[in-house]
PDB file of N, H, CA, C and O in Angstrom:
ATOM      1  N   MET A   1      88.690 132.787 118.516  1.00  0.00           N
ATOM      2  CA  MET A   1      87.486 132.160 117.984  1.00  0.00           C
ATOM      3  C   MET A   1      86.271 132.696 118.750  1.00  0.00           C
ATOM      4  O   MET A   1      86.225 132.615 119.978  1.00  0.00           O
ATOM      5  N   PRO A   2      85.303 133.237 118.032  1.00  0.00           N
ATOM      6  CA  PRO A   2      84.088 133.721 118.695  1.00  0.00           C
ATOM      7  C   PRO A   2      83.298 132.573 119.323  1.00  0.00           C
ATOM      8  O   PRO A   2      83.500 131.405 118.991  1.00  0.00           O
ATOM      9  N   THR A   3      82.410 132.925 120.221  1.00  0.00           N
ATOM     10  H   THR A   3      82.245 133.874 120.490  1.00  0.00           H
ATOM     11  CA  THR A   3      81.506 131.946 120.817  1.00  0.00           C
ATOM     12  C   THR A   3      80.125 132.102 120.177  1.00  0.00           C
ATOM     13  O   THR A   3      79.802 133.163 119.645  1.00  0.00           O
ATOM     14  N   VAL A   4      79.322 131.055 120.230  1.00  0.00           N
ATOM     15  H   VAL A   4      79.585 130.193 120.663  1.00  0.00           H
ATOM     16  CA  VAL A   4      77.984 131.069 119.637  1.00  0.00           C
ATOM     17  C   VAL A   4      77.167 132.196 120.253  1.00  0.00           C
ATOM     18  O   VAL A   4      77.165 132.381 121.469  1.00  0.00           O
ATOM     19  N   ARG A   5      76.477 132.940 119.408  1.00  0.00           N
ATOM     20  H   ARG A   5      76.478 132.789 118.419  1.00  0.00           H
ATOM     21  CA  ARG A   5      75.618 134.090 119.739  1.00  0.00           C
ATOM     22  C   ARG A   5      76.391 135.341 120.096  1.00  0.00           C
ATOM     23  O   ARG A   5      75.801 136.346 120.493  1.00  0.00           O
ATOM     24  N   GLN A   6      77.714 135.289 119.958  1.00  0.00           N
ATOM     25  H   GLN A   6      78.193 134.472 119.635  1.00  0.00           H
ATOM     26  CA  GLN A   6      78.501 136.489 120.220  1.00  0.00           C
ATOM     27  C   GLN A   6      78.238 137.509 119.113  1.00  0.00           C
ATOM     28  O   GLN A   6      78.160 137.151 117.938  1.00  0.00           O
ATOM     29  N   LEU A   7      78.104 138.751 119.486  1.00  0.00           N
ATOM     30  H   LEU A   7      78.167 139.042 120.440  1.00  0.00           H
ATOM     31  CA  LEU A   7      77.843 139.799 118.508  1.00  0.00           C
ATOM     32  C   LEU A   7      79.109 140.119 117.742  1.00  0.00           C
ATOM     33  O   LEU A   7      80.168 140.336 118.331  1.00  0.00           O
ATOM     34  N   MET A   8      78.990 140.145 116.413  1.00  0.00           N
ATOM     35  H   MET A   8      78.130 139.968 115.935  1.00  0.00           H
ATOM     36  CA  MET A   8      80.120 140.390 115.530  1.00  0.00           C
ATOM     37  C   MET A   8      79.745 141.497 114.541  1.00  0.00           C
ATOM     38  O   MET A   8      78.571 141.706 114.236  1.00  0.00           O
ATOM     39  N   ILE A   9      80.773 142.203 114.048  1.00  0.00           N
ATOM     40  H   ILE A   9      81.727 142.033 114.296  1.00  0.00           H
ATOM     41  CA  ILE A   9      80.606 143.204 113.005  1.00  0.00           C
ATOM     42  C   ILE A   9      81.471 142.753 111.834  1.00  0.00           C
ATOM     43  O   ILE A   9      82.682 142.593 111.988  1.00  0.00           O
ATOM     44  N   ASP A  10      80.860 142.546 110.657  1.00  0.00           N
ATOM     45  H   ASP A  10      79.876 142.676 110.533  1.00  0.00           H
ATOM     46  CA  ASP A  10      81.650 142.077 109.515  1.00  0.00           C
ATOM     47  C   ASP A  10      82.360 143.235 108.824  1.00  0.00           C
ATOM     48  O   ASP A  10      82.220 144.387 109.236  1.00  0.00           O
ATOM     49  N   SER A  11      83.110 142.938 107.792  1.00  0.00           N
ATOM     50  H   SER A  11      83.224 142.003 107.458  1.00  0.00           H
ATOM     51  CA  SER A  11      83.939 143.945 107.124  1.00  0.00           C
ATOM     52  C   SER A  11      83.124 145.008 106.398  1.00  0.00           C
ATOM     53  O   SER A  11      83.667 146.045 106.017  1.00  0.00           O
ATOM     54  N   THR A  12      81.828 144.769 106.199  1.00  0.00           N
ATOM     55  H   THR A  12      81.386 143.927 106.508  1.00  0.00           H
ATOM     56  CA  THR A  12      80.968 145.772 105.572  1.00  0.00           C
ATOM     57  C   THR A  12      80.280 146.645 106.612  1.00  0.00           C
ATOM     58  O   THR A  12      79.591 147.602 106.260  1.00  0.00           O
ATOM     59  N   GLY A  13      80.463 146.321 107.899  1.00  0.00           N
ATOM     60  H   GLY A  13      81.023 145.543 108.185  1.00  0.00           H
ATOM     61  CA  GLY A  13      79.817 147.059 108.973  1.00  0.00           C
ATOM     62  C   GLY A  13      78.507 146.449 109.417  1.00  0.00           C
ATOM     63  O   GLY A  13      77.828 147.013 110.276  1.00  0.00           O
ATOM     64  N   LYS A  14      78.131 145.311 108.855  1.00  0.00           N
ATOM     65  H   LYS A  14      78.682 144.853 108.157  1.00  0.00           H
ATOM     66  CA  LYS A  14      76.878 144.650 109.205  1.00  0.00           C
ATOM     67  C   LYS A  14      77.054 143.856 110.496  1.00  0.00           C
ATOM     68  O   LYS A  14      78.049 143.152 110.668  1.00  0.00           O
ATOM     69  N   ALA A  15      76.088 143.971 111.397  1.00  0.00           N
ATOM     70  H   ALA A  15      75.279 144.543 111.258  1.00  0.00           H
ATOM     71  CA  ALA A  15      76.146 143.288 112.686  1.00  0.00           C
ATOM     72  C   ALA A  15      75.345 141.994 112.643  1.00  0.00           C
ATOM     73  O   ALA A  15      74.287 141.932 112.017  1.00  0.00           O
ATOM     74  N   GLY A  16      75.856 140.957 113.315  1.00  0.00           N
ATOM     75  H   GLY A  16      76.715 141.008 113.823  1.00  0.00           H
ATOM     76  CA  GLY A  16      75.151 139.691 113.412  1.00  0.00           C
ATOM     77  C   GLY A  16      75.689 138.859 114.558  1.00  0.00           C
ATOM     78  O   GLY A  16      76.709 139.192 115.160  1.00  0.00           O
ATOM     79  N   GLU A  17      74.998 137.782 114.851  1.00  0.00           N
ATOM     80  H   GLU A  17      74.169 137.512 114.362  1.00  0.00           H
ATOM     81  CA  GLU A  17      75.422 136.852 115.891  1.00  0.00           C
ATOM     82  C   GLU A  17      76.183 135.699 115.260  1.00  0.00           C
ATOM     83  O   GLU A  17      75.754 135.132 114.255  1.00  0.00           O
ATOM     84  N   TYR A  18      77.304 135.361 115.852  1.00  0.00           N
ATOM     85  H   TYR A  18      77.653 135.822 116.668  1.00  0.00           H
ATOM     86  CA  TYR A  18      78.110 134.234 115.395  1.00  0.00           C
ATOM     87  C   TYR A  18      77.333 132.948 115.636  1.00  0.00           C
ATOM     88  O   TYR A  18      76.800 132.731 116.725  1.00  0.00           O
ATOM     89  N   GLN A  19      77.270 132.081 114.599  1.00  0.00           N
ATOM     90  H   GLN A  19      77.703 132.258 113.715  1.00  0.00           H
ATOM     91  CA  GLN A  19      76.545 130.815 114.696  1.00  0.00           C
ATOM     92  C   GLN A  19      77.457 129.600 114.627  1.00  0.00           C
ATOM     93  O   GLN A  19      77.065 128.510 115.043  1.00  0.00           O
ATOM     94  N   GLY A  20      78.649 129.768 114.115  1.00  0.00           N
ATOM     95  H   GLY A  20      78.968 130.653 113.777  1.00  0.00           H
ATOM     96  CA  GLY A  20      79.571 128.648 113.960  1.00  0.00           C
ATOM     97  C   GLY A  20      80.450 128.880 112.747  1.00  0.00           C
ATOM     98  O   GLY A  20      80.538 129.990 112.222  1.00  0.00           O
ATOM     99  N   GLU A  21      81.100 127.808 112.314  1.00  0.00           N
ATOM    100  H   GLU A  21      81.029 126.907 112.740  1.00  0.00           H
ATOM    101  CA  GLU A  21      81.948 127.923 111.131  1.00  0.00           C
ATOM    102  C   GLU A  21      81.695 126.763 110.195  1.00  0.00           C
ATOM    103  O   GLU A  21      81.284 125.677 110.601  1.00  0.00           O
ATOM    104  N   GLU A  22      81.955 127.031 108.924  1.00  0.00           N
ATOM    105  H   GLU A  22      82.289 127.914 108.593  1.00  0.00           H
ATOM    106  CA  GLU A  22      81.774 126.006 107.898  1.00  0.00           C
ATOM    107  C   GLU A  22      82.686 126.338 106.719  1.00  0.00           C
ATOM    108  O   GLU A  22      82.635 127.445 106.183  1.00  0.00           O
ATOM    109  N   GLY A  23      83.501 125.399 106.326  1.00  0.00           N
ATOM    110  H   GLY A  23      83.543 124.499 106.761  1.00  0.00           H
ATOM    111  CA  GLY A  23      84.338 125.563 105.142  1.00  0.00           C
ATOM    112  C   GLY A  23      85.264 126.763 105.178  1.00  0.00           C
ATOM    113  O   GLY A  23      85.469 127.416 104.154  1.00  0.00           O
ATOM    114  N   GLY A  24      85.821 127.063 106.328  1.00  0.00           N
ATOM    115  H   GLY A  24      85.654 126.533 107.160  1.00  0.00           H
ATOM    116  CA  GLY A  24      86.734 128.188 106.441  1.00  0.00           C
ATOM    117  C   GLY A  24      86.058 129.545 106.578  1.00  0.00           C
ATOM    118  O   GLY A  24      86.719 130.581 106.507  1.00  0.00           O
ATOM    119  N   CYS A  25      84.750 129.542 106.774  1.00  0.00           N
ATOM    120  H   CYS A  25      84.213 128.701 106.832  1.00  0.00           H
ATOM    121  CA  CYS A  25      84.004 130.790 106.947  1.00  0.00           C
ATOM    122  C   CYS A  25      83.266 130.783 108.276  1.00  0.00           C
ATOM    123  O   CYS A  25      82.898 129.730 108.797  1.00  0.00           O
ATOM    124  N   TRP A  26      83.059 131.967 108.807  1.00  0.00           N
ATOM    125  H   TRP A  26      83.358 132.822 108.383  1.00  0.00           H
ATOM    126  CA  TRP A  26      82.205 132.129 109.975  1.00  0.00           C
ATOM    127  C   TRP A  26      80.786 132.374 109.490  1.00  0.00           C
ATOM    128  O   TRP A  26      80.575 133.070 108.497  1.00  0.00           O
ATOM    129  N   LEU A  27      79.817 131.807 110.186  1.00  0.00           N
ATOM    130  H   LEU A  27      79.988 131.241 110.993  1.00  0.00           H
ATOM    131  CA  LEU A  27      78.410 132.001 109.863  1.00  0.00           C
ATOM    132  C   LEU A  27      77.830 133.022 110.837  1.00  0.00           C
ATOM    133  O   LEU A  27      77.894 132.839 112.053  1.00  0.00           O
ATOM    134  N   LEU A  28      77.269 134.090 110.298  1.00  0.00           N
ATOM    135  H   LEU A  28      77.217 134.240 109.310  1.00  0.00           H
ATOM    136  CA  LEU A  28      76.638 135.128 111.102  1.00  0.00           C
ATOM    137  C   LEU A  28      75.165 135.175 110.761  1.00  0.00           C
ATOM    138  O   LEU A  28      74.771 134.934 109.620  1.00  0.00           O
ATOM    139  N   ARG A  29      74.355 135.487 111.758  1.00  0.00           N
ATOM    140  H   ARG A  29      74.676 135.682 112.684  1.00  0.00           H
ATOM    141  CA  ARG A  29      72.907 135.589 111.556  1.00  0.00           C
ATOM    142  C   ARG A  29      72.446 136.956 112.036  1.00  0.00           C
ATOM    143  O   ARG A  29      72.903 137.432 113.075  1.00  0.00           O
ATOM    144  N   PRO A  30      71.542 137.596 111.290  1.00  0.00           N
ATOM    145  CA  PRO A  30      71.041 138.896 111.725  1.00  0.00           C
ATOM    146  C   PRO A  30      70.399 138.807 113.110  1.00  0.00           C
ATOM    147  O   PRO A  30      69.822 137.783 113.475  1.00  0.00           O
ATOM    148  N   LEU A  31      70.506 139.875 113.860  1.00  0.00           N
ATOM    149  H   LEU A  31      70.974 140.708 113.563  1.00  0.00           H
ATOM    150  CA  LEU A  31      69.835 139.919 115.157  1.00  0.00           C
ATOM    151  C   LEU A  31      68.336 139.817 114.937  1.00  0.00           C
ATOM    152  O   LEU A  31      67.797 140.451 114.030  1.00  0.00           O
ATOM    153  N   GLY A  32      67.675 139.045 115.734  1.00  0.00           N
ATOM    154  H   GLY A  32      68.113 138.529 116.471  1.00  0.00           H
ATOM    155  CA  GLY A  32      66.242 138.854 115.577  1.00  0.00           C
ATOM    156  C   GLY A  32      65.898 137.756 114.594  1.00  0.00           C
ATOM    157  O   GLY A  32      64.721 137.515 114.325  1.00  0.00           O
ATOM    158  N   GLY A  33      66.910 137.079 114.046  1.00  0.00           N
ATOM    159  H   GLY A  33      67.866 137.274 114.265  1.00  0.00           H
ATOM    160  CA  GLY A  33      66.669 135.974 113.130  1.00  0.00           C
ATOM    161  C   GLY A  33      66.828 136.375 111.678  1.00  0.00           C
ATOM    162  O   GLY A  33      66.992 137.548 111.344  1.00  0.00           O
ATOM    163  N   GLY A  34      66.776 135.383 110.843  1.00  0.00           N
ATOM    164  H   GLY A  34      66.644 134.429 111.114  1.00  0.00           H
ATOM    165  CA  GLY A  34      66.929 135.613 109.413  1.00  0.00           C
ATOM    166  C   GLY A  34      67.966 134.686 108.822  1.00  0.00           C
ATOM    167  O   GLY A  34      68.478 133.792 109.496  1.00  0.00           O
ATOM    168  N   LYS A  35      68.267 134.905 107.571  1.00  0.00           N
ATOM    169  H   LYS A  35      67.851 135.631 107.023  1.00  0.00           H
ATOM    170  CA  LYS A  35      69.195 134.050 106.835  1.00  0.00           C
ATOM    171  C   LYS A  35      70.641 134.353 107.235  1.00  0.00           C
ATOM    172  O   LYS A  35      71.070 135.506 107.273  1.00  0.00           O
ATOM    173  N   GLU A  36      71.371 133.282 107.531  1.00  0.00           N
ATOM    174  H   GLU A  36      71.022 132.345 107.501  1.00  0.00           H
ATOM    175  CA  GLU A  36      72.792 133.417 107.857  1.00  0.00           C
ATOM    176  C   GLU A  36      73.574 133.860 106.632  1.00  0.00           C
ATOM    177  O   GLU A  36      73.170 133.611 105.496  1.00  0.00           O
ATOM    178  N   TRP A  37      74.696 134.519 106.878  1.00  0.00           N
ATOM    179  H   TRP A  37      75.024 134.721 107.800  1.00  0.00           H
ATOM    180  CA  TRP A  37      75.628 134.830 105.797  1.00  0.00           C
ATOM    181  C   TRP A  37      77.019 134.418 106.240  1.00  0.00           C
ATOM    182  O   TRP A  37      77.308 134.315 107.432  1.00  0.00           O
ATOM    183  N   GLU A  38      77.870 134.186 105.257  1.00  0.00           N
ATOM    184  H   GLU A  38      77.635 134.269 104.289  1.00  0.00           H
ATOM    185  CA  GLU A  38      79.233 133.728 105.518  1.00  0.00           C
ATOM    186  C   GLU A  38      80.209 134.880 105.374  1.00  0.00           C
ATOM    187  O   GLU A  38      80.071 135.738 104.502  1.00  0.00           O
ATOM    188  N   VAL A  39      81.201 134.873 106.255  1.00  0.00           N
ATOM    189  H   VAL A  39      81.313 134.175 106.963  1.00  0.00           H
ATOM    190  CA  VAL A  39      82.330 135.796 106.120  1.00  0.00           C
ATOM    191  C   VAL A  39      83.599 134.976 106.292  1.00  0.00           C
ATOM    192  O   VAL A  39      83.614 134.049 107.103  1.00  0.00           O
ATOM    193  N   PRO A  40      84.657 135.282 105.563  1.00  0.00           N
ATOM    194  CA  PRO A  40      85.905 134.558 105.769  1.00  0.00           C
ATOM    195  C   PRO A  40      86.361 134.712 107.220  1.00  0.00           C
ATOM    196  O   PRO A  40      86.182 135.764 107.834  1.00  0.00           O
ATOM    197  N   MET A  41      86.950 133.648 107.751  1.00  0.00           N
ATOM    198  H   MET A  41      87.096 132.794 107.252  1.00  0.00           H
ATOM    199  CA  MET A  41      87.452 133.730 109.124  1.00  0.00           C
ATOM    200  C   MET A  41      88.366 134.936 109.253  1.00  0.00           C
ATOM    201  O   MET A  41      89.249 135.145 108.420  1.00  0.00           O
ATOM    202  N   GLY A  42      88.160 135.717 110.278  1.00  0.00           N
ATOM    203  H   GLY A  42      87.443 135.548 110.954  1.00  0.00           H
ATOM    204  CA  GLY A  42      88.961 136.901 110.509  1.00  0.00           C
ATOM    205  C   GLY A  42      88.435 138.150 109.831  1.00  0.00           C
ATOM    206  O   GLY A  42      88.978 139.233 110.045  1.00  0.00           O
ATOM    207  N   ALA A  43      87.384 138.031 109.014  1.00  0.00           N
ATOM    208  H   ALA A  43      86.942 137.151 108.841  1.00  0.00           H
ATOM    209  CA  ALA A  43      86.827 139.182 108.310  1.00  0.00           C
ATOM    210  C   ALA A  43      85.681 139.816 109.086  1.00  0.00           C
ATOM    211  O   ALA A  43      84.890 140.577 108.529  1.00  0.00           O
ATOM    212  N   ALA A  44      85.595 139.502 110.358  1.00  0.00           N
ATOM    213  H   ALA A  44      86.237 138.883 110.811  1.00  0.00           H
ATOM    214  CA  ALA A  44      84.623 140.117 111.252  1.00  0.00           C
ATOM    215  C   ALA A  44      85.312 140.278 112.601  1.00  0.00           C
ATOM    216  O   ALA A  44      86.276 139.581 112.918  1.00  0.00           O
ATOM    217  N   ARG A  45      84.798 141.198 113.368  1.00  0.00           N
ATOM    218  H   ARG A  45      84.015 141.764 113.110  1.00  0.00           H
ATOM    219  CA  ARG A  45      85.370 141.436 114.693  1.00  0.00           C
ATOM    220  C   ARG A  45      84.264 141.386 115.739  1.00  0.00           C
ATOM    221  O   ARG A  45      83.080 141.512 115.426  1.00  0.00           O
ATOM    222  N   ARG A  46      84.676 141.201 116.978  1.00  0.00           N
ATOM    223  H   ARG A  46      85.638 141.098 117.232  1.00  0.00           H
ATOM    224  CA  ARG A  46      83.706 141.230 118.068  1.00  0.00           C
ATOM    225  C   ARG A  46      83.173 142.643 118.221  1.00  0.00           C
ATOM    226  O   ARG A  46      83.909 143.615 118.058  1.00  0.00           O
ATOM    227  N   ALA A  47      81.909 142.749 118.530  1.00  0.00           N
ATOM    228  H   ALA A  47      81.310 141.959 118.662  1.00  0.00           H
ATOM    229  CA  ALA A  47      81.314 144.054 118.788  1.00  0.00           C
ATOM    230  C   ALA A  47      81.884 144.606 120.088  1.00  0.00           C
ATOM    231  O   ALA A  47      82.108 143.860 121.041  1.00  0.00           O
ATOM    232  N   THR A  48      82.116 145.902 120.123  1.00  0.00           N
ATOM    233  H   THR A  48      81.934 146.508 119.349  1.00  0.00           H
ATOM    234  CA  THR A  48      82.572 146.544 121.353  1.00  0.00           C
ATOM    235  C   THR A  48      81.412 146.606 122.342  1.00  0.00           C
ATOM    236  O   THR A  48      80.262 146.361 121.978  1.00  0.00           O
ATOM    237  N   ALA A  49      81.721 146.931 123.583  1.00  0.00           N
ATOM    238  H   ALA A  49      82.655 147.129 123.879  1.00  0.00           H
ATOM    239  CA  ALA A  49      80.672 147.065 124.605  1.00  0.00           C
ATOM    240  C   ALA A  49      79.652 148.126 124.190  1.00  0.00           C
ATOM    241  O   ALA A  49      78.451 147.935 124.383  1.00  0.00           O
ATOM    242  N   GLU A  50      80.115 149.236 123.625  1.00  0.00           N
ATOM    243  H   GLU A  50      81.090 149.391 123.469  1.00  0.00           H
ATOM    244  CA  GLU A  50      79.212 150.293 123.172  1.00  0.00           C
ATOM    245  C   GLU A  50      78.321 149.800 122.029  1.00  0.00           C
ATOM    246  O   GLU A  50      77.120 150.069 122.020  1.00  0.00           O
ATOM    247  N   GLU A  51      78.902 149.083 121.071  1.00  0.00           N
ATOM    248  H   GLU A  51      79.878 148.865 121.079  1.00  0.00           H
ATOM    249  CA  GLU A  51      78.109 148.550 119.960  1.00  0.00           C
ATOM    250  C   GLU A  51      77.096 147.539 120.473  1.00  0.00           C
ATOM    251  O   GLU A  51      75.955 147.518 120.013  1.00  0.00           O
ATOM    252  N   GLU A  52      77.502 146.705 121.418  1.00  0.00           N
ATOM    253  H   GLU A  52      78.429 146.723 121.792  1.00  0.00           H
ATOM    254  CA  GLU A  52      76.574 145.720 121.971  1.00  0.00           C
ATOM    255  C   GLU A  52      75.420 146.420 122.673  1.00  0.00           C
ATOM    256  O   GLU A  52      74.273 145.989 122.552  1.00  0.00           O
ATOM    257  N   ARG A  53      75.703 147.483 123.397  1.00  0.00           N
ATOM    258  H   ARG A  53      76.634 147.833 123.495  1.00  0.00           H
ATOM    259  CA  ARG A  53      74.649 148.240 124.063  1.00  0.00           C
ATOM    260  C   ARG A  53      73.675 148.808 123.026  1.00  0.00           C
ATOM    261  O   ARG A  53      72.463 148.808 123.242  1.00  0.00           O
ATOM    262  N   ARG A  54      74.207 149.288 121.911  1.00  0.00           N
ATOM    263  H   ARG A  54      75.192 149.289 121.736  1.00  0.00           H
ATOM    264  CA  ARG A  54      73.359 149.837 120.855  1.00  0.00           C
ATOM    265  C   ARG A  54      72.576 148.746 120.132  1.00  0.00           C
ATOM    266  O   ARG A  54      71.450 148.980 119.694  1.00  0.00           O
ATOM    267  N   LEU A  55      73.155 147.569 120.007  1.00  0.00           N
ATOM    268  H   LEU A  55      74.069 147.379 120.364  1.00  0.00           H
ATOM    269  CA  LEU A  55      72.488 146.469 119.302  1.00  0.00           C
ATOM    270  C   LEU A  55      71.419 145.793 120.144  1.00  0.00           C
ATOM    271  O   LEU A  55      70.381 145.373 119.634  1.00  0.00           O
ATOM    272  N   ARG A  56      71.685 145.695 121.428  1.00  0.00           N
ATOM    273  H   ARG A  56      72.529 146.036 121.842  1.00  0.00           H
ATOM    274  CA  ARG A  56      70.745 145.054 122.355  1.00  0.00           C
ATOM    275  C   ARG A  56      70.377 146.056 123.436  1.00  0.00           C
ATOM    276  O   ARG A  56      70.806 145.931 124.583  1.00  0.00           O
ATOM    277  N   PRO A  57      69.576 147.056 123.061  1.00  0.00           N
ATOM    278  CA  PRO A  57      69.267 148.114 124.016  1.00  0.00           C
ATOM    279  C   PRO A  57      68.390 147.623 125.156  1.00  0.00           C
ATOM    280  O   PRO A  57      67.689 146.618 125.041  1.00  0.00           O
ATOM    281  N   SER A  58      68.448 148.359 126.257  1.00  0.00           N
ATOM    282  H   SER A  58      69.018 149.176 126.351  1.00  0.00           H
ATOM    283  CA  SER A  58      67.560 148.051 127.369  1.00  0.00           C
ATOM    284  C   SER A  58      66.162 148.534 127.016  1.00  0.00           C
ATOM    285  O   SER A  58      65.975 149.211 126.006  1.00  0.00           O
ATOM    286  N   LEU A  59      65.206 148.199 127.822  1.00  0.00           N
ATOM    287  H   LEU A  59      65.358 147.649 128.643  1.00  0.00           H
ATOM    288  CA  LEU A  59      63.816 148.520 127.511  1.00  0.00           C
ATOM    289  C   LEU A  59      63.538 150.024 127.476  1.00  0.00           C
ATOM    290  O   LEU A  59      62.552 150.454 126.878  1.00  0.00           O
ATOM    291  N   ASP A  60      64.387 150.817 128.103  1.00  0.00           N
ATOM    292  H   ASP A  60      65.188 150.468 128.589  1.00  0.00           H
ATOM    293  CA  ASP A  60      64.124 152.252 128.163  1.00  0.00           C
ATOM    294  C   ASP A  60      64.876 153.041 127.089  1.00  0.00           C
ATOM    295  O   ASP A  60      64.956 154.267 127.174  1.00  0.00           O
ATOM    296  N   THR A  61      65.424 152.362 126.085  1.00  0.00           N
ATOM    297  H   THR A  61      65.359 151.367 126.016  1.00  0.00           H
ATOM    298  CA  THR A  61      66.149 153.062 125.033  1.00  0.00           C
ATOM    299  C   THR A  61      65.442 152.914 123.701  1.00  0.00           C
ATOM    300  O   THR A  61      64.421 152.235 123.592  1.00  0.00           O
ATOM    301  N   ASP A  62      65.997 153.557 122.697  1.00  0.00           N
ATOM    302  H   ASP A  62      66.827 154.109 122.786  1.00  0.00           H
ATOM    303  CA  ASP A  62      65.423 153.514 121.347  1.00  0.00           C
ATOM    304  C   ASP A  62      65.637 152.160 120.693  1.00  0.00           C
ATOM    305  O   ASP A  62      66.177 151.231 121.294  1.00  0.00           O
ATOM    306  N   GLU A  63      65.196 152.076 119.443  1.00  0.00           N
ATOM    307  H   GLU A  63      64.757 152.830 118.955  1.00  0.00           H
ATOM    308  CA  GLU A  63      65.366 150.881 118.631  1.00  0.00           C
ATOM    309  C   GLU A  63      66.850 150.559 118.443  1.00  0.00           C
ATOM    310  O   GLU A  63      67.682 151.466 118.460  1.00  0.00           O
ATOM    311  N   PRO A  64      67.194 149.274 118.262  1.00  0.00           N
ATOM    312  CA  PRO A  64      68.593 148.923 118.038  1.00  0.00           C
ATOM    313  C   PRO A  64      69.095 149.404 116.681  1.00  0.00           C
ATOM    314  O   PRO A  64      68.319 149.588 115.742  1.00  0.00           O
ATOM    315  N   GLU A  65      70.405 149.603 116.599  1.00  0.00           N
ATOM    316  H   GLU A  65      71.035 149.453 117.362  1.00  0.00           H
ATOM    317  CA  GLU A  65      71.056 149.944 115.343  1.00  0.00           C
ATOM    318  C   GLU A  65      71.682 148.665 114.795  1.00  0.00           C
ATOM    319  O   GLU A  65      72.098 147.799 115.565  1.00  0.00           O
ATOM    320  N   TYR A  66      71.753 148.541 113.478  1.00  0.00           N
ATOM    321  H   TYR A  66      71.415 149.244 112.852  1.00  0.00           H
ATOM    322  CA  TYR A  66      72.264 147.310 112.899  1.00  0.00           C
ATOM    323  C   TYR A  66      73.490 147.491 112.022  1.00  0.00           C
ATOM    324  O   TYR A  66      74.151 146.501 111.708  1.00  0.00           O
ATOM    325  N   ASP A  67      73.823 148.690 111.618  1.00  0.00           N
ATOM    326  H   ASP A  67      73.286 149.495 111.873  1.00  0.00           H
ATOM    327  CA  ASP A  67      74.950 148.907 110.736  1.00  0.00           C
ATOM    328  C   ASP A  67      75.974 149.811 111.415  1.00  0.00           C
ATOM    329  O   ASP A  67      75.618 150.800 112.055  1.00  0.00           O
ATOM    330  N   PHE A  68      77.233 149.464 111.268  1.00  0.00           N
ATOM    331  H   PHE A  68      77.522 148.661 110.747  1.00  0.00           H
ATOM    332  CA  PHE A  68      78.326 150.215 111.864  1.00  0.00           C
ATOM    333  C   PHE A  68      79.339 150.534 110.792  1.00  0.00           C
ATOM    334  O   PHE A  68      79.288 149.979 109.694  1.00  0.00           O
ATOM    335  N   GLU A  69      80.261 151.427 111.108  1.00  0.00           N
ATOM    336  H   GLU A  69      80.302 151.878 112.000  1.00  0.00           H
ATOM    337  CA  GLU A  69      81.294 151.790 110.156  1.00  0.00           C
ATOM    338  C   GLU A  69      82.165 150.578 109.825  1.00  0.00           C
ATOM    339  O   GLU A  69      82.346 149.685 110.652  1.00  0.00           O
ATOM    340  N   LYS A  70      82.689 150.562 108.627  1.00  0.00           N
ATOM    341  H   LYS A  70      82.542 151.288 107.955  1.00  0.00           H
ATOM    342  CA  LYS A  70      83.613 149.509 108.212  1.00  0.00           C
ATOM    343  C   LYS A  70      84.910 149.692 108.988  1.00  0.00           C
ATOM    344  O   LYS A  70      85.527 150.755 108.929  1.00  0.00           O
ATOM    345  N   THR A  71      85.327 148.651 109.718  1.00  0.00           N
ATOM    346  H   THR A  71      84.826 147.787 109.765  1.00  0.00           H
ATOM    347  CA  THR A  71      86.554 148.752 110.500  1.00  0.00           C
ATOM    348  C   THR A  71      87.473 147.560 110.305  1.00  0.00           C
ATOM    349  O   THR A  71      88.659 147.650 110.623  1.00  0.00           O
ATOM    350  N   VAL A  72      86.968 146.449 109.794  1.00  0.00           N
ATOM    351  H   VAL A  72      86.005 146.376 109.535  1.00  0.00           H
ATOM    352  CA  VAL A  72      87.777 145.262 109.573  1.00  0.00           C
ATOM    353  C   VAL A  72      88.371 145.356 108.168  1.00  0.00           C
ATOM    354  O   VAL A  72      87.678 145.712 107.215  1.00  0.00           O
ATOM    355  N   GLN A  73      89.638 145.039 108.051  1.00  0.00           N
ATOM    356  H   GLN A  73      90.201 144.749 108.825  1.00  0.00           H
ATOM    357  CA  GLN A  73      90.263 145.130 106.732  1.00  0.00           C
ATOM    358  C   GLN A  73      90.605 143.783 106.188  1.00  0.00           C
ATOM    359  O   GLN A  73      91.139 143.681 105.083  1.00  0.00           O
TER     360      GLN A  73
END
């Protein structure tokens, strides 16, 4: 079970922060805010350390990336 604000990658490759669960789905929110979307439980994975670094870059790096390859089946 993910923890709140944990970075997740859904089955389409879209990255978001875990917000909780509702009705058998996980709720993810885009980084920086926005409308939550639902994914079936297990249809998203935790972001790797490399993906997290790319999503939440340090001040001396480029803009964050938001889309990753589809890896969840």
